[in-house]
BAGUKE-365917 format. One line per 3 residues: number of its first residue (from 1); for each residue x, y, z of C-alpha. Coordinates in nm, 2 decimals, always signed. Last residue first. Layout:
REM residues N
NUM = X/Y/Z | ...
END
This chain:
REM residues 636
636 = +4.22/+18.94/-21.45 | +4.21/+19.22/-21.20 | +4.31/+19.45/-21.49
633 = +3.95/+19.44/-21.61 | +3.80/+19.25/-21.90 | +3.48/+19.38/-22.06
630 = +3.64/+19.47/-22.40 | +3.85/+19.15/-22.42 | +3.65/+18.91/-22.64
627 = +3.45/+19.16/-22.85 | +3.75/+19.40/-22.83 | +3.96/+19.15/-23.03
624 = +3.78/+19.25/-23.35 | +3.92/+19.05/-23.64 | +3.89/+18.71/-23.47
621 = +3.53/+18.78/-23.35 | +3.43/+18.90/-23.70 | +3.60/+18.60/-23.86
618 = +3.41/+18.37/-23.63 | +3.08/+18.54/-23.71 | +3.15/+18.49/-24.08
615 = +3.23/+18.12/-24.01 | +2.91/+18.08/-23.81 | +2.71/+18.23/-24.10
612 = +2.87/+17.98/-24.34 | +2.80/+17.69/-24.10 | +2.44/+17.79/-24.08
609 = +2.41/+17.82/-24.46 | +2.57/+17.48/-24.52 | +2.38/+17.29/-24.26
606 = +2.05/+17.26/-24.44 | +2.17/+17.02/-24.70 | +2.32/+16.79/-24.44
603 = +2.04/+16.79/-24.19 | +1.83/+16.52/-24.34 | +2.13/+16.29/-24.40
600 = +2.20/+16.28/-24.02 | +1.86/+16.12/-23.94 | +1.66/+16.31/-23.69
597 = +1.62/+16.18/-23.33 | +1.67/+16.53/-23.20 | +1.92/+16.42/-22.93
594 = +2.08/+16.16/-23.15 | +2.12/+16.39/-23.44 | +2.25/+16.67/-23.22
591 = +2.51/+16.42/-23.09 | +2.58/+16.33/-23.45 | +2.66/+16.69/-23.52
588 = +2.88/+16.70/-23.20 | +3.10/+16.43/-23.34 | +3.19/+16.63/-23.65
585 = +3.31/+16.40/-23.92 | +3.05/+16.45/-24.20 | +2.92/+16.69/-24.08
582 = +2.98/+17.01/-23.88 | +2.92/+17.03/-23.51 | +3.27/+16.96/-23.39
579 = +3.43/+17.16/-23.67 | +3.23/+17.47/-23.59 | +3.29/+17.42/-23.22
576 = +3.66/+17.38/-23.28 | +3.67/+17.71/-23.46 | +3.46/+17.87/-23.18
573 = +3.70/+17.74/-22.92 | +4.00/+17.85/-23.12 | +3.88/+18.21/-23.16
570 = +3.75/+18.25/-22.81 | +4.08/+18.12/-22.67 | +4.28/+18.36/-22.89
567 = +4.09/+18.65/-22.75 | +4.15/+18.54/-22.40 | +4.52/+18.49/-22.48
564 = +4.56/+18.83/-22.63 | +4.76/+18.79/-22.95 | +5.10/+18.97/-22.95
561 = +5.29/+18.70/-23.14 | +5.46/+18.58/-22.82 | +5.12/+18.53/-22.66
558 = +4.99/+18.34/-22.95 | +5.30/+18.11/-22.95 | +5.25/+18.05/-22.58
555 = +4.89/+17.96/-22.65 | +4.99/+17.71/-22.92 | +5.18/+17.43/-22.74
552 = +5.00/+17.42/-22.40 | +4.66/+17.44/-22.59 | +4.74/+17.17/-22.85
549 = +4.68/+16.83/-22.69 | +4.47/+16.93/-22.39 | +4.26/+17.16/-22.61
546 = +4.21/+16.88/-22.87 | +4.12/+16.63/-22.59 | +3.87/+16.87/-22.45
543 = +3.70/+16.96/-22.77 | +3.63/+16.60/-22.90 | +3.85/+16.52/-23.19
540 = +3.79/+16.47/-23.57 | +3.58/+16.77/-23.66 | +3.73/+16.99/-23.39
537 = +4.08/+16.92/-23.52 | +3.98/+17.03/-23.87 | +3.81/+17.35/-23.74
534 = +4.11/+17.39/-23.51 | +4.36/+17.39/-23.80 | +4.16/+17.63/-24.02
531 = +4.10/+17.88/-23.74 | +4.46/+17.86/-23.62 | +4.58/+17.92/-23.97
528 = +4.38/+18.24/-23.98 | +4.49/+18.35/-23.63 | +4.86/+18.29/-23.72
525 = +4.82/+18.49/-24.04 | +4.66/+18.77/-23.85 | +4.94/+18.74/-23.59
522 = +5.21/+18.80/-23.84 | +5.12/+18.74/-24.21 | +5.35/+18.45/-24.28
519 = +5.33/+18.11/-24.10 | +5.64/+18.01/-23.89 | +5.47/+17.95/-23.55
516 = +5.21/+17.74/-23.72 | +5.48/+17.49/-23.85 | +5.63/+17.44/-23.51
513 = +5.29/+17.38/-23.35 | +5.19/+17.13/-23.62 | +5.51/+16.93/-23.58
510 = +5.45/+16.91/-23.20 | +5.09/+16.79/-23.26 | +5.19/+16.54/-23.52
507 = +5.45/+16.37/-23.30 | +5.28/+16.03/-23.37 | +5.22/+15.98/-23.00
504 = +5.00/+16.28/-22.99 | +4.79/+16.16/-23.28 | +4.74/+15.83/-23.10
501 = +4.63/+16.01/-22.78 | +4.37/+16.21/-22.98 | +4.24/+15.88/-23.14
498 = +4.20/+15.73/-22.79 | +4.01/+16.04/-22.68 | +3.79/+16.02/-22.99
495 = +3.70/+15.65/-22.91 | +3.61/+15.75/-22.55 | +3.40/+16.04/-22.68
492 = +3.22/+15.81/-22.92 | +3.15/+15.55/-22.65 | +3.02/+15.82/-22.42
489 = +2.77/+15.94/-22.68 | +2.62/+15.61/-22.77 | +2.63/+15.48/-22.42
486 = +2.43/+15.78/-22.30 | +2.18/+15.74/-22.58 | +2.12/+15.38/-22.48
483 = +2.09/+15.46/-22.11 | +1.84/+15.74/-22.17 | +1.63/+15.52/-22.39
480 = +1.64/+15.25/-22.12 | +1.53/+15.50/-21.85 | +1.26/+15.65/-22.06
477 = +1.12/+15.30/-22.14 | +1.11/+15.21/-21.78 | +0.96/+15.54/-21.67
474 = +0.66/+15.53/-21.91 | +0.44/+15.33/-21.69 | +0.47/+15.59/-21.41
471 = +0.29/+15.85/-21.61 | +0.32/+16.16/-21.40 | +0.06/+16.44/-21.46
468 = -0.08/+16.64/-21.17 | +0.06/+16.96/-21.31 | +0.13/+17.11/-20.97
465 = +0.18/+16.82/-20.72 | +0.31/+16.52/-20.91 | +0.46/+16.68/-21.22
462 = +0.60/+16.98/-21.02 | +0.75/+16.74/-20.77 | +0.91/+16.52/-21.04
459 = +1.04/+16.83/-21.22 | +1.20/+16.97/-20.91 | +1.37/+16.64/-20.82
456 = +1.50/+16.61/-21.18 | +1.62/+16.97/-21.19 | +1.80/+16.92/-20.86
453 = +1.95/+16.60/-21.00 | +2.07/+16.80/-21.30 | +2.28/+17.01/-21.06
450 = +2.51/+16.73/-20.97 | +2.76/+16.75/-21.25 | +2.77/+17.13/-21.27
447 = +2.83/+17.12/-20.90 | +2.55/+17.17/-20.65 | +2.44/+17.42/-20.38
444 = +2.73/+17.65/-20.47 | +2.52/+17.96/-20.50 | +2.60/+18.00/-20.87
441 = +2.53/+17.63/-20.95 | +2.20/+17.61/-20.76 | +2.10/+17.95/-20.91
438 = +2.16/+17.81/-21.26 | +1.94/+17.51/-21.20 | +1.66/+17.71/-21.03
435 = +1.68/+17.97/-21.30 | +1.65/+17.71/-21.57 | +1.35/+17.55/-21.39
432 = +1.15/+17.88/-21.33 | +0.99/+17.85/-21.67 | +0.84/+17.52/-21.58
429 = +0.69/+17.65/-21.26 | +0.57/+17.96/-21.44 | +0.40/+17.78/-21.73
426 = +0.05/+17.79/-21.58 | +0.10/+18.16/-21.49 | +0.23/+18.24/-21.84
423 = -0.06/+18.06/-22.01 | -0.30/+18.27/-21.80 | -0.11/+18.59/-21.89
420 = -0.12/+18.50/-22.26 | -0.49/+18.42/-22.24 | -0.56/+18.75/-22.08
417 = -0.36/+18.94/-22.34 | -0.56/+18.79/-22.63 | -0.39/+18.51/-22.84
414 = -0.34/+18.57/-23.21 | -0.46/+18.26/-23.39 | -0.21/+18.10/-23.63
411 = -0.37/+18.02/-23.96 | -0.23/+18.33/-24.12 | +0.12/+18.24/-24.02
408 = +0.24/+18.14/-24.36 | +0.62/+18.15/-24.36 | +0.77/+18.36/-24.63
405 = +1.02/+18.54/-24.41 | +1.10/+18.22/-24.22 | +1.43/+18.14/-24.40
402 = +1.56/+18.50/-24.38 | +1.45/+18.55/-24.02 | +1.61/+18.22/-23.91
399 = +1.93/+18.31/-24.10 | +1.94/+18.65/-23.92 | +1.88/+18.48/-23.59
396 = +2.19/+18.26/-23.66 | +2.40/+18.57/-23.72 | +2.27/+18.73/-23.39
393 = +2.37/+18.41/-23.21 | +2.73/+18.44/-23.36 | +2.76/+18.79/-23.21
390 = +2.60/+18.68/-22.88 | +2.86/+18.41/-22.85 | +3.13/+18.66/-22.90
387 = +2.97/+18.88/-22.62 | +2.95/+18.61/-22.35 | +3.29/+18.44/-22.38
384 = +3.52/+18.72/-22.25 | +3.38/+18.72/-21.90 | +3.41/+18.34/-21.86
381 = +3.76/+18.35/-22.00 | +3.86/+18.63/-21.77 | +3.72/+18.43/-21.47
378 = +3.91/+18.12/-21.60 | +4.24/+18.32/-21.59 | +4.48/+18.18/-21.85
375 = +4.72/+17.93/-21.70 | +4.74/+17.72/-22.02 | +4.63/+17.37/-21.91
372 = +4.37/+17.46/-21.64 | +4.24/+17.78/-21.81 | +4.19/+17.60/-22.14
369 = +4.01/+17.31/-21.95 | +3.78/+17.56/-21.78 | +3.70/+17.72/-22.11
366 = +3.62/+17.38/-22.26 | +3.40/+17.30/-21.95 | +3.19/+17.61/-22.02
363 = +3.04/+17.77/-21.72 | +3.01/+18.00/-21.90 | +2.91/+18.05/-22.26
360 = +3.20/+18.00/-22.49 | +3.07/+17.69/-22.68 | +2.73/+17.87/-22.74
357 = +2.75/+17.91/-23.12 | +2.87/+17.56/-23.19 | +2.58/+17.40/-23.02
354 = +2.35/+17.66/-23.17 | +2.46/+17.54/-23.51 | +2.38/+17.18/-23.42
351 = +2.03/+17.28/-23.31 | +1.98/+17.49/-23.62 | +2.09/+17.20/-23.85
348 = +1.87/+16.95/-23.68 | +1.56/+17.18/-23.69 | +1.64/+17.25/-24.06
345 = +1.65/+16.87/-24.14 | +1.33/+16.81/-23.95 | +1.14/+17.07/-24.16
342 = +0.94/+17.31/-23.95 | +0.56/+17.28/-24.02 | +0.41/+17.42/-23.70
339 = +0.36/+17.07/-23.57 | +0.73/+17.01/-23.61 | +0.81/+17.33/-23.41
336 = +0.57/+17.20/-23.14 | +0.75/+16.87/-23.11 | +1.09/+17.03/-23.13
333 = +1.07/+17.28/-22.84 | +1.08/+17.07/-22.52 | +1.27/+16.77/-22.65
330 = +1.53/+17.01/-22.80 | +1.60/+17.20/-22.48 | +1.75/+16.97/-22.20
327 = +1.91/+16.73/-22.45 | +2.08/+17.02/-22.62 | +2.24/+17.12/-22.30
324 = +2.34/+16.76/-22.22 | +2.51/+16.74/-22.56 | +2.69/+17.06/-22.49
321 = +2.82/+16.93/-22.17 | +2.92/+17.14/-21.86 | +2.56/+17.10/-21.73
318 = +2.48/+17.46/-21.70 | +2.71/+17.55/-21.99 | +2.43/+17.66/-22.22
315 = +2.11/+17.74/-22.04 | +2.07/+18.10/-22.16 | +2.24/+18.08/-22.50
312 = +2.07/+17.75/-22.59 | +1.73/+17.91/-22.49 | +1.80/+18.22/-22.71
309 = +1.87/+18.01/-23.02 | +1.58/+17.78/-22.96 | +1.34/+18.07/-22.88
306 = +1.44/+18.23/-23.21 | +1.35/+17.91/-23.38 | +1.02/+17.92/-23.19
303 = +0.93/+18.25/-23.35 | +1.02/+18.16/-23.71 | +0.76/+18.42/-23.83
300 = +0.61/+18.59/-23.53 | +0.24/+18.54/-23.48 | +0.30/+18.24/-23.24
297 = +0.56/+18.43/-23.05 | +0.39/+18.51/-22.72 | +0.11/+18.25/-22.73
294 = +0.36/+18.00/-22.86 | +0.60/+18.06/-22.58 | +0.32/+18.01/-22.33
291 = +0.20/+17.69/-22.49 | +0.56/+17.57/-22.52 | +0.62/+17.61/-22.15
288 = +0.30/+17.43/-22.06 | +0.37/+17.14/-22.29 | +0.72/+17.11/-22.16
285 = +0.60/+17.10/-21.80 | +0.35/+16.83/-21.90 | +0.50/+16.57/-21.67
282 = +0.62/+16.34/-21.96 | +0.78/+16.61/-22.17 | +0.98/+16.77/-21.89
279 = +1.06/+16.42/-21.76 | +1.22/+16.32/-22.09 | +1.44/+16.64/-22.08
276 = +1.54/+16.55/-21.73 | +1.64/+16.20/-21.84 | +1.87/+16.35/-22.10
273 = +2.00/+16.59/-21.84 | +2.08/+16.30/-21.60 | +2.23/+16.09/-21.88
270 = +2.47/+16.37/-21.98 | +2.56/+16.52/-21.64 | +2.79/+16.22/-21.56
267 = +3.00/+16.33/-21.86 | +3.15/+16.60/-21.63 | +3.35/+16.33/-21.44
264 = +3.54/+16.21/-21.75 | +3.52/+15.83/-21.74 | +3.44/+15.76/-22.10
261 = +3.75/+15.94/-22.23 | +3.98/+15.78/-21.97 | +3.85/+15.43/-22.03
258 = +3.90/+15.47/-22.40 | +4.25/+15.60/-22.32 | +4.32/+15.29/-22.11
255 = +4.19/+15.07/-22.39 | +4.45/+15.23/-22.61 | +4.72/+15.17/-22.35
252 = +4.62/+14.80/-22.34 | +4.73/+14.79/-22.70 | +5.10/+14.81/-22.59
249 = +5.27/+15.08/-22.81 | +5.54/+14.95/-23.04 | +5.41/+15.16/-23.32
246 = +5.30/+15.13/-23.69 | +5.08/+14.82/-23.70 | +4.92/+14.80/-23.36
243 = +4.90/+15.17/-23.29 | +4.77/+15.27/-23.63 | +4.53/+14.98/-23.66
240 = +4.39/+15.04/-23.31 | +4.34/+15.41/-23.37 | +4.17/+15.35/-23.71
237 = +3.94/+15.08/-23.57 | +3.86/+15.30/-23.27 | +3.75/+15.60/-23.49
234 = +3.54/+15.37/-23.71 | +3.38/+15.20/-23.41 | +3.28/+15.54/-23.26
231 = +3.13/+15.65/-23.59 | +2.92/+15.34/-23.65 | +3.01/+15.16/-23.97
228 = +2.79/+15.29/-24.25 | +3.02/+15.25/-24.55 | +3.07/+15.63/-24.54
225 = +3.21/+15.62/-24.19 | +3.43/+15.31/-24.26 | +3.59/+15.45/-24.57
222 = +3.66/+15.79/-24.41 | +3.80/+15.65/-24.08 | +4.03/+15.41/-24.27
219 = +4.15/+15.68/-24.51 | +4.17/+15.99/-24.30 | +4.30/+15.87/-23.96
216 = +4.45/+15.55/-24.09 | +4.61/+15.61/-24.42 | +4.65/+15.98/-24.37
213 = +4.82/+15.94/-24.04 | +5.02/+15.65/-24.18 | +5.19/+15.90/-24.42
210 = +5.34/+16.04/-24.10 | +5.61/+15.76/-24.09 | +5.59/+15.53/-24.39
207 = +5.84/+15.27/-24.26 | +5.60/+15.10/-24.02 | +5.35/+15.06/-24.30
204 = +5.58/+14.82/-24.49 | +5.62/+14.59/-24.18 | +5.25/+14.60/-24.11
201 = +5.13/+14.51/-24.47 | +5.05/+14.15/-24.36 | +4.84/+14.29/-24.07
198 = +4.67/+14.53/-24.30 | +4.58/+14.25/-24.55 | +4.46/+14.02/-24.27
195 = +4.22/+14.29/-24.14 | +4.10/+14.36/-24.49 | +4.05/+13.99/-24.57
192 = +3.86/+13.94/-24.24 | +3.63/+14.24/-24.33 | +3.57/+14.10/-24.68
189 = +3.50/+13.76/-24.55 | +3.25/+13.90/-24.30 | +3.08/+14.08/-24.58
186 = +3.07/+13.77/-24.80 | +2.93/+13.56/-24.51 | +2.65/+13.81/-24.46
183 = +2.57/+13.82/-24.83 | +2.54/+13.44/-24.83 | +2.33/+13.44/-24.51
180 = +2.08/+13.68/-24.66 | +1.80/+13.82/-24.44 | +2.01/+13.95/-24.15
177 = +1.92/+13.79/-23.82 | +2.24/+13.60/-23.76 | +2.44/+13.93/-23.81
174 = +2.23/+14.09/-23.54 | +2.30/+13.81/-23.30 | +2.67/+13.82/-23.37
171 = +2.68/+14.20/-23.31 | +2.48/+14.17/-22.98 | +2.72/+13.89/-22.86
168 = +3.02/+14.10/-22.93 | +2.85/+14.40/-22.76 | +2.81/+14.18/-22.45
165 = +3.17/+14.07/-22.45 | +3.29/+14.43/-22.50 | +3.07/+14.56/-22.23
162 = +3.20/+14.30/-21.98 | +3.56/+14.38/-22.09 | +3.50/+14.75/-22.03
159 = +3.29/+14.73/-21.71 | +3.57/+14.55/-21.54 | +3.75/+14.89/-21.51
156 = +3.51/+15.00/-21.23 | +3.54/+14.70/-21.00 | +3.91/+14.68/-21.11
153 = +3.96/+15.00/-20.93 | +4.00/+14.80/-20.61 | +3.81/+14.94/-20.32
150 = +3.92/+15.21/-20.07 | +3.58/+15.38/-20.10 | +3.74/+15.73/-20.08
147 = +4.08/+15.70/-20.23 | +4.02/+15.42/-20.49 | +4.28/+15.14/-20.47
144 = +4.48/+15.06/-20.78 | +4.64/+14.71/-20.82 | +4.32/+14.57/-20.97
141 = +4.35/+14.84/-21.25 | +4.61/+14.63/-21.42 | +4.37/+14.33/-21.43
138 = +4.10/+14.55/-21.58 | +4.35/+14.68/-21.85 | +4.45/+14.32/-21.93
135 = +4.09/+14.23/-21.98 | +4.04/+14.53/-22.21 | +4.36/+14.43/-22.40
132 = +4.22/+14.08/-22.46 | +3.88/+14.21/-22.58 | +4.02/+14.49/-22.80
129 = +4.06/+14.27/-23.12 | +3.73/+14.09/-23.08 | +3.54/+14.42/-23.04
126 = +3.71/+14.57/-23.34 | +3.63/+14.28/-23.56 | +3.27/+14.28/-23.44
123 = +3.23/+14.64/-23.54 | +3.37/+14.57/-23.88 | +3.13/+14.27/-23.91
120 = +2.84/+14.48/-23.81 | +2.92/+14.75/-24.06 | +2.99/+14.49/-24.34
117 = +2.66/+14.32/-24.27 | +2.48/+14.65/-24.30 | +2.68/+14.72/-24.62
114 = +2.58/+14.38/-24.77 | +2.22/+14.42/-24.68 | +2.22/+14.77/-24.83
111 = +2.38/+14.63/-25.14 | +2.09/+14.39/-25.19 | +1.84/+14.67/-25.13
108 = +2.01/+14.88/-25.40 | +2.22/+15.18/-25.31 | +2.13/+15.53/-25.20
105 = +2.04/+15.46/-24.83 | +2.38/+15.30/-24.76 | +2.57/+15.60/-24.91
102 = +2.41/+15.86/-24.69 | +2.41/+15.62/-24.39 | +2.64/+15.80/-24.16
99 = +2.65/+15.65/-23.81 | +2.56/+15.71/-23.45 | +2.49/+15.39/-23.26
96 = +2.12/+15.32/-23.24 | +2.08/+14.98/-23.41 | +1.89/+14.85/-23.11
93 = +2.15/+14.57/-23.03 | +2.43/+14.83/-23.07 | +2.26/+15.10/-22.86
90 = +2.18/+14.85/-22.58 | +2.54/+14.74/-22.57 | +2.66/+15.10/-22.57
87 = +2.42/+15.17/-22.28 | +2.57/+14.88/-22.09 | +2.92/+15.03/-22.15
84 = +2.80/+15.38/-22.04 | +2.62/+15.26/-21.73 | +2.91/+15.05/-21.62
81 = +3.14/+15.36/-21.67 | +2.89/+15.56/-21.47 | +2.88/+15.32/-21.18
78 = +3.24/+15.39/-21.09 | +3.20/+15.76/-21.14 | +2.89/+15.76/-20.91
75 = +3.08/+15.57/-20.65 | +3.36/+15.83/-20.66 | +3.13/+16.12/-20.65
72 = +2.94/+15.98/-20.35 | +3.24/+15.88/-20.14 | +3.31/+16.20/-19.95
69 = +2.95/+16.23/-19.85 | +2.95/+16.58/-19.71 | +2.78/+16.64/-19.38
66 = +2.62/+16.99/-19.37 | +2.28/+16.82/-19.35 | +2.12/+17.05/-19.61
63 = +2.40/+17.14/-19.84 | +2.64/+16.85/-19.82 | +2.39/+16.57/-19.74
60 = +2.13/+16.69/-19.98 | +2.38/+16.74/-20.27 | +2.54/+16.40/-20.21
57 = +2.21/+16.24/-20.19 | +2.12/+16.38/-20.53 | +2.44/+16.24/-20.68
54 = +2.38/+15.90/-20.53 | +2.00/+15.88/-20.61 | +2.04/+16.00/-20.97
51 = +2.33/+15.76/-21.03 | +2.13/+15.47/-20.87 | +1.84/+15.54/-21.10
48 = +2.07/+15.52/-21.40 | +2.22/+15.20/-21.27 | +1.88/+15.04/-21.23
45 = +1.79/+15.13/-21.58 | +2.12/+14.99/-21.71 | +2.06/+14.66/-21.52
42 = +1.71/+14.63/-21.66 | +1.82/+14.70/-22.02 | +2.11/+14.45/-21.99
39 = +1.88/+14.18/-21.86 | +1.63/+14.24/-22.13 | +1.90/+14.25/-22.40
36 = +2.03/+13.91/-22.29 | +1.68/+13.75/-22.33 | +1.58/+13.94/-22.64
33 = +1.91/+13.87/-22.81 | +1.89/+13.50/-22.72 | +1.54/+13.48/-22.87
30 = +1.64/+13.67/-23.18 | +1.95/+13.46/-23.23 | +1.75/+13.14/-23.20
27 = +1.50/+13.26/-23.46 | +1.78/+13.36/-23.69 | +1.95/+13.02/-23.65
24 = +1.63/+12.84/-23.73 | +1.61/+13.04/-24.05 | +1.38/+13.30/-24.21
21 = +1.20/+13.39/-23.88 | +1.49/+13.62/-23.79 | +1.41/+13.86/-24.09
18 = +1.58/+14.19/-24.00 | +1.48/+14.48/-24.22 | +1.73/+14.69/-24.40
15 = +1.85/+15.04/-24.34 | +1.90/+14.95/-23.98 | +1.87/+15.26/-23.76
12 = +2.10/+15.55/-23.78 | +2.18/+15.73/-23.46 | +2.02/+16.03/-23.62
9 = +1.68/+15.88/-23.59 | +1.41/+15.70/-23.79 | +1.26/+15.46/-23.55
6 = +1.39/+15.11/-23.55 | +1.46/+15.08/-23.18 | +1.11/+15.21/-23.12
3 = +1.09/+15.53/-22.93 | +1.08/+15.65/-22.58 | +1.05/+16.03/-22.54
END
């Protein structure tokens, strides 16, 4: 599970080599980076262990001792923001923040150095600009007292300025280690000139109204993304520029939205499920599971790809986070699929497609959010989401069949029945894990946030007592890798939340709702426009912010036009899911890249057919309301 910081992965490693030995400054920067990075990594690992212990203790105290710990969730939330920020620091110093490097990898080595320096300088510019607002935000939070622990909320909010300072140092150290100081200075100068140019153009921009949405949320984001600037930093730069230059909004508000996005309680499941995936591999449970699945489907062309589609359908929603779901499955299946000749790009594309396909599987946090902001029955949404997801899953299986029809399986040995039964017995403890997790949620033993701790405890026990394989020396690297990936994902969601708030303040959401209500074609036209709009929204916003923004506006319109609200929910959730998991802007796609450790560029040419099939499935779901409402009862 642990990998080198410069391993080829979707979070985009350095396209150019660092040469710290070239200059005394570079050597000094390398030493300082290692020293500070070591402290940050240790602190992040301790925080992750603390999160597991706190949430696990909460489950034990409530279910076994019948004495709920009223402070456990609050303390876990406080520590999670620190874990996310320290993880973001680790990701920046390791070059693991999600980014697109399609252009960077296609230019000359000299230009690669320049673009790398530009990406670091742009990230540094953002960090310097939000440092003061983040300090102000922490000071404002000092007046808030938490309800359970009764401590100042500044203890939590202080994670933001601390993380910003540490990321600033990490960016400076990396800039100092680049091989050409002239190129580095040129890139820093270009970023400084662009910042100054936008600042001078502020008065003119203030008069452009909604044209600024194109300038900042399309132009600035697009240029930065394709120049190799990390996705989260590109989102935050656009939001900062829009708010600072075209509105009177205090910039501390943007930091507050960043805090809000990174502090969502359900995100606590992400690091724990990522760590659970690492445990499955380290303890041998994954190997046992794969051996059994391979014995069953080894002679079926594309067999493990079918397993991936089915597994995502079965476990989706357990954690409440699609990224966490992928983290629980991909590390188990991908190593064996690679050994069987699967192309990394196709694996990435299929994983991202299953993420979009299973967005409506309960308990989906997006469906819960829809119910909470629109008043639609959550029970009805859960019932209505199963069959539409199966329709899209069947489409993905059709693609798997088509792509695997020529696969050579002659070298794959057909296992006899006795061997299959033995492999199944060995794999039984591992195969029971999804049922243990789901049962814990259904029976109320643990919440969707806490349930991963049960999976971790179960995996540790199985590794120690049943499979007799537990490599203690790998734990530090697993903890640091988990923290880095958590910071990467959380920082993107926080930046997307800030962007969503900026779009709301522009009045764009209200204008969009009024326009959609007047489209021709009745409810069919409304559904068609909704699909297009939510695909676009899903590609630039995380699902929850988009629903919070537009759900209360559009669901009443759907109801007035005769569209069943459960049916409409399925349509918009799938549309957002397709946008969310489609490159080049879809955040979910980069989450799949990070989980699978496959470069974004490798999946681009494989995504088209999967996205096309998902769109066809979405049209079928939109055209046949019964798929969403056929199993509903009047009780809903």
